[in-house]
DRENPA-3360 file (N, C-alpha, C; in nm, 2 decimals, always signed):
BEGIN
1 = MTKEEKTI = -3.01/+4.37/+14.12/-3.06/+4.41/+14.25/-3.21/+4.42/+14.25 ~ -3.27/+4.35/+14.34/-3.42/+4.36/+14.34/-3.47/+4.49/+14.40 ~ -3.56/+4.56/+14.33/-3.61/+4.69/+14.38/-3.70/+4.66/+14.50 ~ -3.70/+4.75/+14.60/-3.78/+4.75/+14.71/-3.92/+4.80/+14.67 ~ -4.03/+4.72/+14.70/-4.16/+4.75/+14.67/-4.25/+4.75/+14.79 ~ -4.36/+4.83/+14.77/-4.47/+4.83/+14.88/-4.60/+4.86/+14.81 ~ -4.71/+4.83/+14.88/-4.84/+4.86/+14.83/-4.92/+4.95/+14.92 ~ -4.97/+5.06/+14.87/-5.05/+5.16/+14.95/-5.19/+5.17/+14.88;
9 = NGTKYHKD = -5.29/+5.13/+14.96/-5.43/+5.14/+14.91/-5.45/+5.06/+14.78 ~ -5.38/+4.95/+14.77/-5.39/+4.86/+14.65/-5.30/+4.90/+14.53 ~ -5.23/+5.01/+14.54/-5.14/+5.05/+14.43/-4.99/+5.02/+14.47 ~ -4.92/+4.95/+14.38/-4.79/+4.91/+14.40/-4.69/+5.03/+14.37 ~ -4.59/+5.04/+14.46/-4.49/+5.14/+14.45/-4.35/+5.08/+14.45 ~ -4.25/+5.13/+14.38/-4.11/+5.08/+14.40/-4.02/+5.20/+14.43 ~ -3.92/+5.17/+14.50/-3.83/+5.27/+14.56/-3.71/+5.30/+14.47 ~ -3.68/+5.43/+14.44/-3.56/+5.47/+14.37/-3.45/+5.48/+14.46;
17 = IKDNTWFA = -3.35/+5.39/+14.44/-3.24/+5.38/+14.54/-3.16/+5.51/+14.55 ~ -3.15/+5.58/+14.43/-3.06/+5.70/+14.43/-3.11/+5.81/+14.51 ~ -3.23/+5.85/+14.50/-3.28/+5.97/+14.57/-3.39/+5.93/+14.68 ~ -3.40/+5.80/+14.70/-3.49/+5.75/+14.81/-3.63/+5.79/+14.80 ~ -3.68/+5.80/+14.68/-3.82/+5.84/+14.65/-3.90/+5.72/+14.60 ~ -4.03/+5.72/+14.61/-4.12/+5.61/+14.57/-4.20/+5.65/+14.45 ~ -4.21/+5.56/+14.35/-4.28/+5.58/+14.23/-4.39/+5.47/+14.21 ~ -4.51/+5.51/+14.17/-4.61/+5.41/+14.15/-4.58/+5.33/+14.02;
25 = IRMSVTPK = -4.61/+5.20/+14.03/-4.59/+5.11/+13.92/-4.72/+5.12/+13.84 ~ -4.71/+5.18/+13.72/-4.83/+5.20/+13.64/-4.81/+5.13/+13.50 ~ -4.91/+5.05/+13.47/-4.89/+4.98/+13.34/-5.03/+4.95/+13.28 ~ -5.05/+4.98/+13.16/-5.18/+4.96/+13.09/-5.15/+4.88/+12.96 ~ -5.26/+4.84/+12.90/-5.24/+4.76/+12.78/-5.19/+4.85/+12.67 ~ -5.13/+4.78/+12.57/-5.07/+4.85/+12.45/-5.18/+4.90/+12.36 ~ -5.15/+5.00/+12.27/-5.25/+5.04/+12.17/-5.31/+4.93/+12.09 ~ -5.22/+4.83/+12.05/-5.27/+4.72/+11.97/-5.36/+4.63/+12.05;
33 = QRQVLFHY = -5.33/+4.61/+12.18/-5.42/+4.53/+12.26/-5.55/+4.60/+12.28 ~ -5.55/+4.73/+12.30/-5.67/+4.81/+12.31/-5.76/+4.79/+12.19 ~ -5.69/+4.80/+12.07/-5.77/+4.79/+11.95/-5.83/+4.65/+11.93 ~ -5.76/+4.55/+11.97/-5.81/+4.41/+11.96/-5.93/+4.39/+12.06 ~ -5.91/+4.44/+12.18/-6.01/+4.42/+12.28/-6.14/+4.50/+12.24 ~ -6.12/+4.62/+12.19/-6.24/+4.70/+12.15/-6.32/+4.63/+12.04 ~ -6.25/+4.57/+11.94/-6.33/+4.51/+11.83/-6.39/+4.37/+11.88 ~ -6.32/+4.31/+11.97/-6.36/+4.18/+12.01/-6.48/+4.19/+12.11;
41 = LVKRKSKT = -6.47/+4.29/+12.20/-6.57/+4.30/+12.31/-6.68/+4.39/+12.28 ~ -6.65/+4.51/+12.22/-6.75/+4.61/+12.19/-6.81/+4.59/+12.06 ~ -6.73/+4.57/+11.95/-6.79/+4.55/+11.82/-6.83/+4.41/+11.79 ~ -6.80/+4.32/+11.88/-6.84/+4.18/+11.87/-6.79/+4.11/+11.75 ~ -6.67/+4.15/+11.71/-6.61/+4.08/+11.59/-6.54/+3.95/+11.64 ~ -6.53/+3.86/+11.55/-6.46/+3.73/+11.58/-6.31/+3.75/+11.57 ~ -6.24/+3.65/+11.63/-6.09/+3.66/+11.63/-6.05/+3.65/+11.48 ~ -6.12/+3.57/+11.40/-6.08/+3.55/+11.26/-6.09/+3.69/+11.18;
49 = EIGNTLKT = -6.20/+3.76/+11.21/-6.23/+3.89/+11.14/-6.12/+3.99/+11.19 ~ -6.09/+3.99/+11.31/-5.98/+4.08/+11.36/-5.85/+4.04/+11.30 ~ -5.82/+3.91/+11.30/-5.69/+3.86/+11.24/-5.68/+3.90/+11.09 ~ -5.79/+3.89/+11.02/-5.78/+3.93/+10.88/-5.76/+4.08/+10.86 ~ -5.82/+4.16/+10.95/-5.80/+4.31/+10.95/-5.65/+4.34/+10.98 ~ -5.60/+4.28/+11.08/-5.46/+4.31/+11.13/-5.36/+4.22/+11.05 ~ -5.40/+4.14/+10.96/-5.32/+4.05/+10.88/-5.23/+3.96/+10.98 ~ -5.30/+3.90/+11.07/-5.23/+3.81/+11.16/-5.32/+3.69/+11.19;
57 = SDAAVNGL = -5.27/+3.60/+11.27/-5.34/+3.47/+11.29/-5.44/+3.48/+11.41 ~ -5.53/+3.38/+11.42/-5.62/+3.38/+11.53/-5.54/+3.36/+11.66 ~ -5.44/+3.28/+11.66/-5.36/+3.26/+11.78/-5.29/+3.39/+11.83 ~ -5.25/+3.47/+11.73/-5.18/+3.60/+11.77/-5.29/+3.69/+11.84 ~ -5.41/+3.69/+11.78/-5.52/+3.77/+11.83/-5.55/+3.73/+11.97 ~ -5.56/+3.60/+11.99/-5.59/+3.54/+12.12/-5.48/+3.58/+12.22 ~ -5.36/+3.58/+12.18/-5.25/+3.61/+12.26/-5.26/+3.76/+12.31 ~ -5.30/+3.85/+12.22/-5.32/+3.99/+12.25/-5.43/+4.00/+12.35;
65 = IVGAAIRV = -5.54/+3.93/+12.34/-5.65/+3.94/+12.43/-5.61/+3.89/+12.57 ~ -5.55/+3.77/+12.57/-5.51/+3.72/+12.70/-5.40/+3.81/+12.77 ~ -5.30/+3.85/+12.69/-5.20/+3.94/+12.74/-5.26/+4.07/+12.80 ~ -5.35/+4.13/+12.73/-5.42/+4.25/+12.78/-5.49/+4.22/+12.91 ~ -5.56/+4.10/+12.91/-5.63/+4.06/+13.03/-5.54/+4.05/+13.15 ~ -5.43/+3.99/+13.14/-5.33/+3.97/+13.25/-5.28/+4.10/+13.29 ~ -5.25/+4.19/+13.20/-5.19/+4.32/+13.24/-5.30/+4.40/+13.32 ~ -5.42/+4.40/+13.27/-5.53/+4.47/+13.34/-5.55/+4.41/+13.48;
73 = ARHGRHWK = -5.54/+4.28/+13.49/-5.56/+4.21/+13.62/-5.45/+4.25/+13.72 ~ -5.33/+4.26/+13.67/-5.22/+4.28/+13.76/-5.21/+4.43/+13.80 ~ -5.27/+4.52/+13.72/-5.26/+4.66/+13.75/-5.40/+4.72/+13.74 ~ -5.49/+4.66/+13.80/-5.63/+4.70/+13.79/-5.65/+4.83/+13.86 ~ -5.57/+4.86/+13.97/-5.59/+4.98/+14.04/-5.56/+5.11/+13.96 ~ -5.48/+5.09/+13.86/-5.45/+5.20/+13.77/-5.58/+5.25/+13.69 ~ -5.67/+5.15/+13.67/-5.79/+5.18/+13.60/-5.91/+5.20/+13.70 ~ -5.88/+5.22/+13.83/-5.98/+5.24/+13.93/-6.08/+5.13/+13.94;
81 = CCEFNKNT = -6.04/+5.01/+13.93/-6.13/+4.90/+13.93/-6.12/+4.82/+14.06 ~ -6.20/+4.72/+14.08/-6.19/+4.64/+14.20/-6.06/+4.56/+14.21 ~ -6.03/+4.50/+14.32/-5.91/+4.43/+14.34/-5.90/+4.30/+14.26 ~ -5.80/+4.29/+14.18/-5.78/+4.17/+14.10/-5.64/+4.11/+14.13 ~ -5.62/+3.99/+14.09/-5.49/+3.92/+14.11/-5.46/+3.84/+13.99 ~ -5.35/+3.76/+13.99/-5.30/+3.68/+13.88/-5.40/+3.57/+13.84 ~ -5.49/+3.54/+13.93/-5.58/+3.43/+13.91/-5.71/+3.47/+13.85 ~ -5.72/+3.60/+13.82/-5.85/+3.66/+13.76/-5.87/+3.60/+13.62;
89 = TVAEIKTL = -5.99/+3.55/+13.59/-6.01/+3.49/+13.47/-6.03/+3.59/+13.35 ~ -6.02/+3.54/+13.23/-6.03/+3.63/+13.11/-6.18/+3.68/+13.11 ~ -6.27/+3.60/+13.15/-6.41/+3.64/+13.14/-6.44/+3.76/+13.23 ~ -6.38/+3.76/+13.35/-6.39/+3.87/+13.44/-6.33/+4.00/+13.38 ~ -6.22/+3.98/+13.31/-6.15/+4.09/+13.25/-6.24/+4.15/+13.14 ~ -6.31/+4.07/+13.06/-6.40/+4.11/+12.96/-6.51/+4.20/+13.02 ~ -6.57/+4.15/+13.13/-6.67/+4.23/+13.19/-6.62/+4.36/+13.24 ~ -6.50/+4.36/+13.30/-6.44/+4.48/+13.34/-6.41/+4.58/+13.23;
97 = FLHLHKTG = -6.36/+4.53/+13.12/-6.33/+4.62/+13.00/-6.45/+4.68/+12.95 ~ -6.56/+4.61/+12.94/-6.69/+4.66/+12.89/-6.74/+4.77/+12.98 ~ -6.72/+4.75/+13.11/-6.77/+4.85/+13.21/-6.68/+4.97/+13.20 ~ -6.55/+4.96/+13.19/-6.46/+5.07/+13.18/-6.48/+5.15/+13.05 ~ -6.51/+5.08/+12.94/-6.54/+5.15/+12.82/-6.66/+5.23/+12.82 ~ -6.77/+5.18/+12.88/-6.89/+5.25/+12.89/-6.88/+5.37/+12.98 ~ -6.81/+5.35/+13.09/-6.80/+5.46/+13.19/-6.69/+5.57/+13.15 ~ -6.62/+5.54/+13.04/-6.52/+5.63/+12.99/-6.38/+5.63/+13.05;
105 = VCNIDKNR = -6.36/+5.54/+13.15/-6.23/+5.52/+13.22/-6.13/+5.47/+13.12 ~ -6.17/+5.38/+13.03/-6.09/+5.32/+12.93/-6.16/+5.34/+12.79 ~ -6.18/+5.46/+12.75/-6.25/+5.48/+12.62/-6.16/+5.46/+12.51 ~ -6.20/+5.37/+12.42/-6.11/+5.34/+12.30/-6.09/+5.46/+12.21 ~ -6.19/+5.54/+12.19/-6.18/+5.65/+12.10/-6.08/+5.76/+12.16 ~ -6.09/+5.78/+12.29/-6.00/+5.87/+12.36/-5.86/+5.82/+12.35 ~ -5.84/+5.69/+12.37/-5.71/+5.64/+12.36/-5.65/+5.64/+12.22 ~ -5.74/+5.62/+12.12/-5.70/+5.63/+11.98/-5.65/+5.77/+11.95;
113 = ETDRMARK = -5.72/+5.87/+12.00/-5.69/+6.01/+11.97/-5.55/+6.04/+12.04 ~ -5.53/+5.99/+12.16/-5.41/+6.01/+12.23/-5.29/+5.95/+12.15 ~ -5.31/+5.83/+12.10/-5.21/+5.76/+12.02/-5.18/+5.84/+11.89 ~ -5.29/+5.89/+11.83/-5.27/+5.96/+11.71/-5.18/+6.09/+11.73 ~ -5.21/+6.16/+11.83/-5.14/+6.28/+11.87/-4.99/+6.25/+11.90 ~ -4.97/+6.13/+11.97/-4.83/+6.09/+12.00/-4.76/+6.06/+11.87 ~ -4.82/+5.99/+11.78/-4.76/+5.96/+11.65/-4.73/+6.08/+11.57 ~ -4.82/+6.18/+11.58/-4.80/+6.30/+11.51/-4.67/+6.38/+11.56;
121 = RQKEKNRI = -4.66/+6.38/+11.70/-4.55/+6.45/+11.76/-4.42/+6.38/+11.72 ~ -4.42/+6.24/+11.73/-4.30/+6.17/+11.69/-4.27/+6.18/+11.55 ~ -4.37/+6.19/+11.46/-4.34/+6.21/+11.32/-4.27/+6.34/+11.29 ~ -4.31/+6.45/+11.36/-4.25/+6.58/+11.35/-4.10/+6.57/+11.40 ~ -4.08/+6.50/+11.51/-3.95/+6.49/+11.57/-3.86/+6.41/+11.47 ~ -3.91/+6.31/+11.41/-3.84/+6.23/+11.31/-3.80/+6.31/+11.19 ~ -3.90/+6.40/+11.14/-3.88/+6.48/+11.03/-3.76/+6.58/+11.05 ~ -3.76/+6.64/+11.17/-3.66/+6.74/+11.21/-3.52/+6.67/+11.22;
129 = WAKISAQR = -3.52/+6.55/+11.28/-3.40/+6.48/+11.30/-3.34/+6.43/+11.16 ~ -3.43/+6.39/+11.07/-3.39/+6.34/+10.94/-3.33/+6.46/+10.86 ~ -3.38/+6.58/+10.88/-3.33/+6.70/+10.81/-3.19/+6.73/+10.86 ~ -3.18/+6.73/+11.00/-3.04/+6.75/+11.06/-2.94/+6.65/+11.02 ~ -2.98/+6.52/+11.01/-2.89/+6.41/+10.98/-2.85/+6.43/+10.83 ~ -2.94/+6.47/+10.74/-2.91/+6.48/+10.60/-2.81/+6.60/+10.59 ~ -2.82/+6.71/+10.66/-2.73/+6.82/+10.65/-2.59/+6.78/+10.70 ~ -2.59/+6.70/+10.81/-2.46/+6.66/+10.86/-2.39/+6.56/+10.76;
137 = YRQQHGCS = -2.47/+6.47/+10.70/-2.41/+6.38/+10.60/-2.36/+6.45/+10.48 ~ -2.43/+6.55/+10.43/-2.38/+6.63/+10.32/-2.25/+6.71/+10.35 ~ -2.25/+6.76/+10.47/-2.13/+6.83/+10.51/-2.01/+6.74/+10.52 ~ -2.03/+6.62/+10.57/-1.92/+6.52/+10.59/-1.88/+6.45/+10.46 ~ -1.98/+6.42/+10.38/-1.94/+6.34/+10.26/-1.97/+6.41/+10.13 ~ -2.04/+6.52/+10.13/-2.07/+6.58/+10.00/-1.95/+6.63/+9.93 ~ -1.86/+6.70/+10.00/-1.74/+6.76/+9.93/-1.65/+6.65/+9.88 ~ -1.63/+6.54/+9.95/-1.54/+6.44/+9.91/-1.61/+6.36/+9.79;
145 = YRTTRYQR = -1.74/+6.35/+9.79/-1.81/+6.29/+9.67/-1.79/+6.37/+9.55 ~ -1.82/+6.50/+9.56/-1.81/+6.59/+9.44/-1.66/+6.59/+9.39 ~ -1.57/+6.60/+9.48/-1.43/+6.60/+9.44/-1.39/+6.48/+9.37 ~ -1.43/+6.36/+9.42/-1.40/+6.23/+9.36/-1.46/+6.22/+9.22 ~ -1.59/+6.26/+9.21/-1.66/+6.25/+9.08/-1.60/+6.35/+8.98 ~ -1.56/+6.47/+9.03/-1.50/+6.57/+8.94/-1.37/+6.52/+8.88 ~ -1.30/+6.44/+8.96/-1.17/+6.39/+8.91/-1.19/+6.27/+8.81 ~ -1.30/+6.19/+8.83/-1.31/+6.07/+8.76/-1.41/+6.08/+8.64;
153 = DSKFRLNH = -1.51/+6.16/+8.65/-1.62/+6.17/+8.55/-1.59/+6.30/+8.47 ~ -1.55/+6.28/+8.34/-1.52/+6.39/+8.25/-1.64/+6.47/+8.22 ~ -1.76/+6.40/+8.20/-1.88/+6.46/+8.16/-1.93/+6.55/+8.28 ~ -1.91/+6.51/+8.40/-1.95/+6.59/+8.52/-1.86/+6.71/+8.53 ~ -1.73/+6.69/+8.50/-1.63/+6.80/+8.51/-1.66/+6.90/+8.40 ~ -1.69/+6.86/+8.28/-1.73/+6.95/+8.17/-1.86/+7.03/+8.20 ~ -1.96/+6.96/+8.25/-2.08/+7.02/+8.29/-2.06/+7.13/+8.39 ~ -1.98/+7.09/+8.49/-1.95/+7.19/+8.60/-1.88/+7.31/+8.55;
161 = RISRGIAY = -1.78/+7.29/+8.47/-1.70/+7.41/+8.42/-1.78/+7.50/+8.33 ~ -1.86/+7.44/+8.24/-1.95/+7.53/+8.16/-2.05/+7.60/+8.24 ~ -2.11/+7.54/+8.34/-2.20/+7.60/+8.42/-2.14/+7.72/+8.50 ~ -2.02/+7.69/+8.56/-1.96/+7.80/+8.63/-1.91/+7.91/+8.54 ~ -1.87/+7.88/+8.42/-1.82/+7.98/+8.32/-1.93/+8.07/+8.28 ~ -2.05/+8.01/+8.25/-2.16/+8.09/+8.21/-2.21/+8.18/+8.32 ~ -2.21/+8.12/+8.44/-2.26/+8.20/+8.56/-2.17/+8.32/+8.59 ~ -2.03/+8.30/+8.57/-1.94/+8.41/+8.60/-1.95/+8.51/+8.49;
169 = SLKAGKGG = -1.98/+8.47/+8.37/-1.99/+8.57/+8.26/-2.11/+8.66/+8.26 ~ -2.21/+8.62/+8.34/-2.33/+8.70/+8.35/-2.32/+8.79/+8.48 ~ -2.37/+8.91/+8.47/-2.35/+9.01/+8.58/-2.43/+8.96/+8.70 ~ -2.55/+8.90/+8.68/-2.63/+8.86/+8.79/-2.63/+8.71/+8.81 ~ -2.54/+8.64/+8.74/-2.54/+8.49/+8.75/-2.66/+8.43/+8.67 ~ -2.67/+8.30/+8.69/-2.77/+8.22/+8.62/-2.91/+8.22/+8.69 ~ -2.91/+8.26/+8.81/-3.03/+8.26/+8.89/-3.09/+8.13/+8.92 ~ -3.00/+8.03/+8.93/-3.04/+7.89/+8.96/-3.09/+7.81/+8.84;
177 = VSWTCLVY = -3.09/+7.87/+8.72/-3.14/+7.81/+8.60/-3.02/+7.72/+8.54 ~ -3.06/+7.60/+8.49/-2.96/+7.52/+8.42/-2.90/+7.59/+8.30 ~ -2.77/+7.57/+8.28/-2.71/+7.64/+8.17/-2.76/+7.59/+8.03 ~ -2.81/+7.47/+8.03/-2.86/+7.41/+7.90/-2.99/+7.48/+7.86 ~ -3.05/+7.55/+7.95/-3.17/+7.63/+7.92/-3.14/+7.77/+7.86 ~ -3.01/+7.81/+7.87/-2.97/+7.94/+7.83/-2.91/+7.94/+7.69 ~ -2.86/+7.82/+7.65/-2.80/+7.80/+7.52/-2.88/+7.71/+7.43 ~ -2.83/+7.69/+7.31/-2.91/+7.61/+7.21/-2.85/+7.47/+7.19;
185 = YTIDELIR = -2.79/+7.42/+7.29/-2.73/+7.28/+7.27/-2.72/+7.21/+7.41 ~ -2.71/+7.08/+7.41/-2.70/+7.00/+7.53/-2.56/+6.97/+7.56 ~ -2.53/+6.90/+7.67/-2.40/+6.86/+7.71/-2.35/+6.76/+7.62 ~ -2.43/+6.67/+7.57/-2.39/+6.57/+7.47/-2.35/+6.63/+7.34 ~ -2.42/+6.73/+7.29/-2.39/+6.80/+7.17/-2.26/+6.87/+7.18 ~ -2.23/+6.93/+7.30/-2.11/+7.00/+7.32/-1.99/+6.90/+7.32 ~ -2.01/+6.78/+7.38/-1.91/+6.68/+7.38/-1.87/+6.64/+7.24 ~ -1.97/+6.62/+7.15/-1.95/+6.57/+7.02/-1.88/+6.68/+6.94;
193 = HLERLFQT = -1.92/+6.81/+6.96/-1.85/+6.92/+6.89/-1.71/+6.93/+6.93 ~ -1.67/+6.92/+7.05/-1.53/+6.93/+7.10/-1.45/+6.81/+7.05 ~ -1.51/+6.69/+7.05/-1.44/+6.58/+7.00/-1.40/+6.59/+6.86 ~ -1.48/+6.65/+6.78/-1.45/+6.67/+6.63/-1.33/+6.76/+6.61 ~ -1.30/+6.85/+6.71/-1.19/+6.94/+6.70/-1.07/+6.90/+6.78 ~ -1.07/+6.78/+6.84/-0.96/+6.74/+6.92/-0.83/+6.74/+6.84 ~ -0.72/+6.79/+6.91/-0.59/+6.78/+6.85/-0.53/+6.65/+6.89 ~ -0.41/+6.62/+6.83/-0.34/+6.50/+6.87/-0.30/+6.50/+7.02;
201 = GMTWENYG = -0.34/+6.39/+7.09/-0.31/+6.38/+7.23/-0.42/+6.42/+7.32 ~ -0.52/+6.49/+7.27/-0.63/+6.53/+7.35/-0.73/+6.42/+7.38 ~ -0.76/+6.40/+7.51/-0.86/+6.30/+7.56/-0.94/+6.36/+7.67 ~ -1.04/+6.30/+7.71/-1.12/+6.35/+7.82/-1.05/+6.33/+7.95 ~ -0.95/+6.24/+7.96/-0.87/+6.22/+8.08/-0.78/+6.34/+8.11 ~ -0.73/+6.41/+8.00/-0.64/+6.52/+8.03/-0.71/+6.65/+8.01 ~ -0.84/+6.65/+8.02/-0.92/+6.78/+8.02/-0.91/+6.85/+8.15 ~ -0.88/+6.98/+8.15/-0.87/+7.05/+8.27/-0.73/+7.10/+8.30;
209 = KGGWEIDH = -0.69/+7.12/+8.43/-0.57/+7.18/+8.47/-0.45/+7.09/+8.42 ~ -0.35/+7.15/+8.35/-0.24/+7.08/+8.30/-0.26/+7.01/+8.17 ~ -0.39/+7.02/+8.12/-0.42/+6.95/+7.99/-0.48/+7.06/+7.89 ~ -0.58/+7.02/+7.83/-0.65/+7.11/+7.74/-0.77/+7.18/+7.80 ~ -0.81/+7.29/+7.75/-0.92/+7.37/+7.80/-1.01/+7.41/+7.69 ~ -1.13/+7.46/+7.73/-1.22/+7.51/+7.63/-1.20/+7.66/+7.60 ~ -1.17/+7.69/+7.48/-1.13/+7.83/+7.44/-1.24/+7.90/+7.37 ~ -1.26/+8.03/+7.39/-1.35/+8.11/+7.31/-1.27/+8.16/+7.20;
217 = IIPQSVFN = -1.31/+8.13/+7.08/-1.24/+8.18/+6.96/-1.24/+8.33/+6.96 ~ -1.35/+8.39/+6.98/-1.36/+8.53/+7.00/-1.37/+8.55/+7.15 ~ -1.28/+8.61/+7.22/-1.27/+8.61/+7.37/-1.40/+8.67/+7.43 ~ -1.43/+8.62/+7.55/-1.55/+8.67/+7.62/-1.54/+8.82/+7.65 ~ -1.42/+8.87/+7.67/-1.40/+9.01/+7.71/-1.45/+9.11/+7.61 ~ -1.46/+9.07/+7.48/-1.50/+9.17/+7.38/-1.65/+9.17/+7.35 ~ -1.72/+9.08/+7.41/-1.86/+9.07/+7.40/-1.93/+9.17/+7.49 ~ -2.05/+9.22/+7.46/-2.12/+9.32/+7.53/-2.25/+9.26/+7.58;
225 = FTKPEDED = -2.26/+9.20/+7.69/-2.39/+9.14/+7.74/-2.39/+9.14/+7.90 ~ -2.50/+9.14/+7.95/-2.52/+9.13/+8.10/-2.62/+9.03/+8.14 ~ -2.71/+8.98/+8.04/-2.81/+8.89/+8.07/-2.82/+8.79/+7.96 ~ -2.88/+8.67/+7.98/-2.89/+8.57/+7.88/-2.97/+8.61/+7.75 ~ -3.06/+8.70/+7.77/-3.14/+8.74/+7.65/-3.06/+8.83/+7.55 ~ -2.95/+8.88/+7.59/-2.87/+8.97/+7.50/-2.81/+8.89/+7.39 ~ -2.80/+8.95/+7.27/-2.76/+8.89/+7.15/-2.61/+8.84/+7.16 ~ -2.53/+8.92/+7.23/-2.39/+8.89/+7.24/-2.37/+8.77/+7.33;
233 = FKRCWMLS = -2.46/+8.74/+7.43/-2.44/+8.62/+7.51/-2.45/+8.50/+7.42 ~ -2.55/+8.50/+7.33/-2.57/+8.38/+7.24/-2.45/+8.37/+7.15 ~ -2.40/+8.48/+7.10/-2.28/+8.47/+7.01/-2.16/+8.42/+7.09 ~ -2.14/+8.46/+7.21/-2.03/+8.42/+7.29/-2.03/+8.27/+7.32 ~ -2.14/+8.22/+7.35/-2.15/+8.08/+7.40/-2.20/+7.98/+7.29 ~ -2.22/+8.03/+7.17/-2.26/+7.93/+7.06/-2.15/+7.83/+7.03 ~ -2.18/+7.72/+6.98/-2.09/+7.61/+6.96/-1.97/+7.65/+6.87 ~ -2.01/+7.73/+6.77/-1.91/+7.77/+6.67/-1.80/+7.86/+6.73;
241 = NLQPMWGS = -1.82/+7.91/+6.85/-1.72/+8.00/+6.91/-1.64/+7.92/+7.02 ~ -1.67/+7.79/+7.03/-1.59/+7.71/+7.13/-1.50/+7.61/+7.06 ~ -1.38/+7.60/+7.12/-1.29/+7.50/+7.06/-1.20/+7.45/+7.17 ~ -1.15/+7.32/+7.16/-1.05/+7.27/+7.26/-0.91/+7.33/+7.22 ~ -0.84/+7.37/+7.33/-0.71/+7.43/+7.31/-0.62/+7.39/+7.43 ~ -0.49/+7.36/+7.40/-0.40/+7.33/+7.51/-0.39/+7.45/+7.61 ~ -0.38/+7.42/+7.73/-0.38/+7.52/+7.84/-0.27/+7.62/+7.81 ~ -0.15/+7.58/+7.78/-0.04/+7.67/+7.76/-0.07/+7.77/+7.64;
249 = ENSSKGAK = -0.13/+7.71/+7.53/-0.16/+7.80/+7.42/-0.27/+7.90/+7.45 ~ -0.37/+7.85/+7.53/-0.48/+7.94/+7.57/-0.43/+8.05/+7.65 ~ -0.33/+8.03/+7.74/-0.28/+8.13/+7.83/-0.20/+8.23/+7.75 ~ -0.13/+8.19/+7.65/-0.05/+8.28/+7.57/-0.14/+8.36/+7.47 ~ -0.25/+8.30/+7.43/-0.34/+8.37/+7.34/-0.41/+8.49/+7.42 ~ -0.46/+8.46/+7.54/-0.52/+8.56/+7.62/-0.65/+8.61/+7.55 ~ -0.67/+8.74/+7.54/-0.79/+8.80/+7.48/-0.76/+8.86/+7.34 ~ -0.66/+8.80/+7.27/-0.63/+8.85/+7.14/-0.73/+8.82/+7.04;
257 = LEKHFQPS = -0.75/+8.91/+6.94/-0.85/+8.89/+6.83/-0.77/+8.86/+6.71 ~ -0.81/+8.76/+6.63/-0.74/+8.73/+6.51/-0.79/+8.81/+6.40 ~ -0.91/+8.86/+6.41/-0.97/+8.94/+6.31/-1.07/+9.04/+6.37 ~ -1.11/+9.14/+6.30/-1.20/+9.24/+6.35/-1.33/+9.18/+6.40 ~ -1.38/+9.23/+6.51/-1.51/+9.19/+6.56/-1.59/+9.31/+6.62 ~ -1.71/+9.31/+6.58/-1.80/+9.42/+6.63/-1.90/+9.37/+6.73 ~ -1.89/+9.40/+6.85/-1.99/+9.36/+6.95/-2.12/+9.43/+6.93 ~ -2.23/+9.37/+6.97/-2.36/+9.44/+6.96/-2.37/+9.54/+7.07;
265 = LIFGEKEA = -2.46/+9.64/+7.04/-2.49/+9.74/+7.14/-2.61/+9.71/+7.21 ~ -2.60/+9.69/+7.34/-2.71/+9.64/+7.42/-2.82/+9.75/+7.42 ~ -2.79/+9.87/+7.44/-2.89/+9.98/+7.45/-2.92/+10.03/+7.31 ~ -3.04/+10.01/+7.27/-3.08/+10.05/+7.13/-3.09/+9.94/+7.03 ~ -3.02/+9.83/+7.06/-3.03/+9.72/+6.96/-3.14/+9.62/+7.00 ~ -3.21/+9.58/+6.90/-3.33/+9.49/+6.92/-3.28/+9.36/+6.96 ~ -3.34/+9.30/+7.07/-3.29/+9.17/+7.12/-3.36/+9.06/+7.03 ~ -3.28/+8.95/+7.02/-3.33/+8.85/+6.93/-3.43/+8.77/+7.01;
% end
């Protein structure tokens, strides 16, 4: 449907069919066209120089200049200039642009600052939206990803269990510190230690619920520690105190001690 239009004092208006109101048709050159016109007319740079700066061809630069000229000619009233029409020449537009730039009606520096502020506002909006989108994605896909990896990646499963085990054994947790920073071995060294003690039938595929578990030879409950710096924490989680054991055997063993063990005294004992 063709919109109803009319001209008042040289300014074109179109009618909004829904609420029967009139809006002025306002249109100016794009930021890129302003940039090209500014360098071509004010700075007196050639089309080739502008093309090299913008990494484009002379023909593209010429198209920007002509396109801007046509848009200014069609909507000259928006820039408070004399009456123009579609037959206005590019030379006349150049004269107009120089006049508008000098008088401040179309100041390239002012327009550049306006564009910069608009980009800054849009950048902030994009940053906020990206943060919201990331949170939504993690909520929708994060749990399923971790669950799948926990089931398929034995190293990930072992790392997760040791991390949780150490955190639960400490009164104030790990405080966001990686568990490998609290003990004297890495995840790979732990894997090699456990593999050397594997019983018949033990594999990384049957590690966890229904299979084998990591057992503390001297149970955690008999140690006396509240923070990683305590001597008993190191004794509890040292490699020599960890062994693979079938889940059923580990449950029946519980916190039983096979031989006498003397926990360290936190208060009064010198920390290592």
